[in-house]
C-alpha positions as CSV (number, residue, x, y, z in Angstrom):
1,M,16.0,1.6,41.7
2,S,14.7,-1.9,42.6
3,S,15.2,-4.9,40.4
4,S,11.5,-5.2,39.7
5,S,11.4,-1.6,38.5
6,M,14.4,-2.2,36.2
7,I,12.7,-5.3,34.8
8,L,9.5,-3.4,34.2
9,E,11.5,-0.5,32.5
10,R,13.3,-2.9,30.2
11,S,10.0,-4.6,29.3
12,L,8.5,-1.3,28.4
13,I,11.5,-0.4,26.3
14,L,11.2,-3.8,24.5
15,E,7.5,-3.3,23.9
16,W,7.8,0.2,22.5
17,G,10.8,-0.8,20.4
18,C,8.9,-3.8,19.0
19,A,5.8,-1.6,18.3
20,L,8.0,0.8,16.3
21,I,9.4,-2.1,14.3
22,A,5.9,-3.6,13.6
23,F,4.1,-0.3,12.6
24,S,7.0,1.6,11.0
25,P,6.2,0.7,7.4
26,T,2.6,1.9,7.6
27,A,3.4,4.8,10.0
28,V,6.0,6.3,7.6
29,L,3.7,6.3,4.6
30,L,0.6,7.4,6.7
31,L,2.4,10.4,8.2
32,S,4.3,11.4,5.1
33,M,1.7,10.9,2.4
34,S,-1.8,9.8,3.3
35,L,-2.6,12.3,6.1
36,R,-1.5,15.2,3.9
37,K,-4.3,14.7,1.3
38,P,-7.9,14.3,2.3
39,H,-8.7,12.1,-0.6
40,L,-5.8,9.8,0.1
41,L,-6.9,9.5,3.7
42,I,-10.4,8.5,2.4
43,V,-8.7,5.8,0.3
44,T,-6.7,4.6,3.3
45,V,-9.8,4.4,5.6
46,T,-12.0,2.6,2.9
47,S,-9.2,0.1,2.1
48,A,-8.8,-0.7,5.8
49,F,-12.6,-1.3,6.0
50,A,-12.4,-3.6,2.9
51,Y,-9.6,-5.6,4.5
52,L,-11.6,-6.0,7.7
53,T,-14.6,-7.2,5.8
54,F,-12.8,-9.9,3.9
55,A,-10.7,-10.8,7.0
56,V,-14.0,-11.6,8.8
57,L,-15.0,-13.9,5.9
58,G,-11.6,-15.6,6.0
59,A,-11.8,-16.0,9.8
60,T,-15.2,-17.7,9.4
61,V,-13.7,-20.2,7.0
62,W,-10.7,-20.7,9.5
63,I,-13.1,-21.5,12.3
64,I,-14.9,-24.0,10.2
65,G,-11.6,-25.6,9.1
66,K,-10.4,-25.7,12.7
67,N,-13.5,-27.6,13.9
68,F,-14.0,-30.0,11.0
69,G,-10.5,-30.4,9.4
70,S,-7.0,-29.2,9.3
71,P,-6.6,-25.5,10.2
72,L,-3.7,-25.4,7.7
73,L,-6.2,-25.8,4.9
74,A,-8.0,-22.7,6.0
75,I,-5.1,-20.6,5.0
76,V,-5.9,-21.1,1.3
77,P,-9.4,-19.8,1.3
78,A,-8.4,-16.9,3.6
79,V,-5.7,-15.8,1.1
80,L,-8.3,-16.2,-1.8
81,F,-10.7,-14.0,0.1
82,Q,-8.1,-11.3,0.4
83,A,-7.1,-11.6,-3.3
84,V,-10.8,-11.3,-4.3
85,G,-11.2,-8.4,-1.9
86,R,-8.4,-6.4,-3.5
87,V,-9.9,-6.8,-7.0
88,Q,-13.4,-5.9,-5.8
89,Y,-12.1,-2.9,-3.9
90,L,-10.3,-1.7,-7.1
91,R,-13.4,-2.2,-9.2
92,V,-15.4,0.0,-6.8
93,Y,-12.5,2.5,-6.7
94,R,-12.4,2.7,-10.5
95,R,-16.1,3.5,-10.7
96,V,-15.8,6.2,-8.1
97,E,-12.8,7.6,-9.9
98,S,-14.6,7.8,-13.2
99,S,-17.5,9.5,-11.6
100,I,-15.2,12.1,-10.0
101,W,-13.4,12.9,-13.2
102,A,-16.7,13.2,-15.1
103,S,-18.1,15.6,-12.4
104,L,-14.9,17.7,-12.6
105,A,-15.1,17.9,-16.4
106,Q,-18.7,18.9,-16.3
107,E,-18.0,21.6,-13.7
108,A,-15.1,22.9,-15.8
109,M,-17.3,23.2,-18.9
110,L,-19.9,25.1,-16.9
111,R,-17.2,27.5,-15.6
112,A,-15.8,28.0,-19.1
113,S,-19.3,28.8,-20.4
114,R,-20.0,31.3,-17.6
115,E,-16.6,33.0,-18.2
116,A,-17.3,33.2,-21.9
117,A,-20.7,34.8,-21.2
118,R,-19.2,37.5,-19.0
119,K,-16.6,38.5,-21.6
120,P,-17.4,41.6,-23.7
121,R,-17.9,41.2,-27.4
122,A,-14.9,42.1,-29.6
123,P,-15.0,45.3,-31.7
124,A,-16.5,45.2,-35.2
125,S,-14.1,43.9,-37.8
126,G,-16.3,42.0,-40.3
127,V,-18.3,43.0,-43.3
128,G,-20.8,45.8,-42.7
129,G,-19.4,46.5,-39.3
130,A,-21.1,43.6,-37.7
131,P,-19.6,42.7,-34.3
132,I,-17.8,39.3,-34.1
133,P,-18.5,37.4,-30.9
134,S,-15.5,36.3,-28.9
135,Q,-14.7,32.6,-28.9
136,A,-15.7,30.6,-25.8
137,A,-13.1,28.7,-23.9
138,T,-13.0,25.1,-25.1
139,S,-10.7,23.7,-22.4
140,T,-12.4,21.1,-20.1
141,A,-9.5,20.7,-17.7
142,P,-10.5,21.4,-14.1
143,P,-9.2,24.6,-12.6
144,P,-6.3,24.4,-10.2
145,D,-8.5,24.6,-7.1
146,M,-10.5,21.6,-8.2
147,R,-7.7,19.2,-9.3
148,L,-7.2,16.0,-7.4
149,E,-4.1,13.9,-7.3
150,L,-6.0,10.7,-8.2
151,N,-3.0,8.9,-9.6
152,D,-2.5,5.2,-9.2
153,A,0.9,5.6,-7.5
154,A,-0.3,7.7,-4.6
155,C,-3.7,6.0,-4.2
156,G,-2.2,2.5,-4.5
157,L,0.2,3.2,-1.7
158,S,-2.5,4.8,0.4
159,A,-4.8,1.8,-0.1
160,G,-1.9,-0.5,0.8
161,V,-1.4,1.5,4.0
162,G,-5.0,1.0,4.9
163,Y,-4.8,-2.7,4.3
164,A,-1.4,-3.1,6.1
165,T,-2.5,-1.0,9.1
166,M,-5.6,-3.0,9.7
167,H,-3.6,-6.3,9.2
168,A,-0.9,-5.1,11.6
169,L,-3.5,-4.2,14.3
170,L,-5.1,-7.6,14.1
171,L,-1.8,-9.5,13.8
172,Y,0.4,-7.7,16.3
173,G,-1.9,-5.5,18.4
174,S,-3.5,-8.4,20.1
175,L,-0.1,-9.9,21.0
176,L,1.1,-6.5,22.3
177,A,-2.0,-6.1,24.4
178,S,-1.7,-9.6,25.9
179,D,2.0,-9.6,26.5
180,G,2.5,-5.9,27.3
181,G,2.7,-4.3,30.7
182,G,4.1,-7.2,32.6
183,Y,7.4,-8.2,34.1
184,S,8.0,-11.3,31.9
185,T,8.6,-11.8,28.2
186,L,6.9,-14.5,26.2
187,I,9.3,-17.0,24.7
188,Q,8.1,-19.7,22.2
189,P,9.6,-23.2,22.6
190,S,10.3,-23.3,18.8
191,C,12.5,-20.2,19.0
192,P,14.0,-19.7,22.5
193,A,16.7,-17.3,21.3
194,I,14.3,-14.5,20.3
195,P,11.5,-13.2,22.4
196,S,8.1,-13.6,20.8
197,L,7.5,-9.8,20.7
198,I,10.6,-9.2,18.5
199,Q,9.9,-12.1,16.2
200,S,6.2,-11.1,15.8
201,A,7.2,-7.5,15.2
202,V,9.6,-8.4,12.3
203,I,6.9,-10.6,10.8
204,C,4.3,-7.9,11.1
205,A,6.6,-5.3,9.4
206,L,7.4,-7.7,6.6
207,F,3.7,-8.5,6.1
208,S,2.9,-4.8,6.1
209,V,5.4,-4.2,3.2
210,L,3.8,-7.2,1.4
211,D,0.3,-5.8,1.9
212,I,1.4,-2.4,0.5
213,I,3.1,-4.1,-2.5
214,M,0.1,-6.4,-3.2
215,M,-2.4,-3.5,-3.1
216,A,-0.1,-1.3,-5.4
217,T,0.1,-4.3,-7.7
218,A,-3.7,-4.6,-7.8
219,F,-3.8,-1.0,-9.1
220,V,-1.7,-2.2,-12.0
221,A,-3.7,-5.4,-12.5
222,V,-7.1,-3.6,-12.5
223,P,-6.8,-0.7,-15.0
224,T,-9.3,2.0,-15.6
225,R,-10.1,0.6,-19.0
226,G,-9.4,-2.9,-20.2
227,R,-9.5,-6.3,-18.7
228,V,-8.2,-7.4,-15.3
229,D,-4.7,-8.9,-15.4
230,L,-5.6,-12.3,-13.9
231,S,-2.0,-13.5,-14.1
232,L,-0.8,-10.6,-11.9
233,V,-3.7,-11.1,-9.5
234,A,-2.8,-14.8,-9.2
235,T,0.9,-14.0,-8.7
236,S,0.0,-11.7,-5.8
237,A,-2.2,-14.5,-4.3
238,I,0.6,-17.1,-4.6
239,L,3.1,-14.8,-3.0
240,H,0.6,-14.1,-0.1
241,L,0.1,-17.9,0.2
242,L,3.9,-18.5,0.3
243,A,4.3,-15.8,3.0
244,S,1.6,-17.3,5.1
245,F,3.0,-20.9,4.8
246,S,6.5,-19.6,5.6
247,T,5.3,-18.6,9.1
248,L,4.3,-22.2,9.9
249,A,8.0,-23.0,10.5
250,N,7.5,-21.2,13.9
251,S,5.4,-24.1,15.0
252,L,8.2,-26.6,14.3
253,T,10.8,-27.6,16.9
254,L,14.1,-27.4,15.0
255,D,17.7,-27.4,16.3
256,M,18.3,-24.0,14.8
257,G,14.9,-22.7,15.8
258,G,11.8,-22.4,13.7
259,C,12.1,-18.6,13.4
260,M,15.5,-19.0,11.8
261,V,13.7,-20.6,8.9
262,A,10.5,-18.6,8.9
263,L,12.0,-15.1,8.9
264,P,14.4,-15.6,6.0
265,C,11.7,-17.4,3.9
266,L,9.3,-14.5,4.6
267,F,11.9,-11.9,3.7
268,A,12.6,-13.7,0.4
269,V,8.9,-13.7,-0.5
270,V,8.6,-10.0,0.3
271,A,11.7,-9.2,-1.7
272,G,10.3,-11.3,-4.6
273,S,7.0,-9.3,-4.5
274,V,8.9,-6.0,-4.7
275,V,10.9,-7.2,-7.7
276,I,7.7,-8.4,-9.5
277,F,5.9,-5.1,-8.8
278,L,8.8,-3.0,-10.1
279,S,9.1,-5.2,-13.2
280,K,5.4,-4.8,-14.0
281,S,5.1,-1.1,-13.1
282,F,8.3,0.0,-14.8
283,P,8.9,-2.3,-17.7
284,E,11.9,-1.7,-19.8
């Protein structure tokens, strides 16, 4: 085997390995949960479309900030667009959820009335031998074949998978397409010890976990009944902002390497988001 073939083979192994790292959080949940239930798959697809919609708005602000000011300031409105997008998506989801449950309850009542009409009348046992009609079923619960697992845990994770998948495709897919298939590996001057593919794959995986947690947190912050928990929404936005600013260390030329600062900071933000989500979802 020639040296060029060996270099190409190693490059392909690096690319496939980095792709597995980048897309592993979303792929695991997508294959193990979302694809197994049609309604969860619908939630995943619609949330991905919602992310894309608000990402376009954020990108528009970024272009304006790049041309007329500091591009760093464009991170703030982009994060705000995503925070508003999660809340708006949840409001639409809650309305659809209420409509589905109302439709299922109405269908259950119609089924119960039809079954009661088909039942024979009970034998006479009253005064004068008058027959006593049988009691109609009063349960309005949907039958087993009509029940949907519309719980916040499953739907929150599925919506997070949609958000994270679209984010990962935009964040890492473009880099993988531009740097893939060649004989060389891109190295950033701020982090010469780690190839850019590996560094970006780890960042993509961490942001995927953060997207899933933020969307699941949004399901807690926007209940079916009651007011929106603005403090929880603001907390998610602040964590997202900190995660975005932590990646700016990659553009700094430090002795230890910018990625040696960015990756631990990003990991700390993601770990903090998990702790906050667990404390809000499962209070003592």
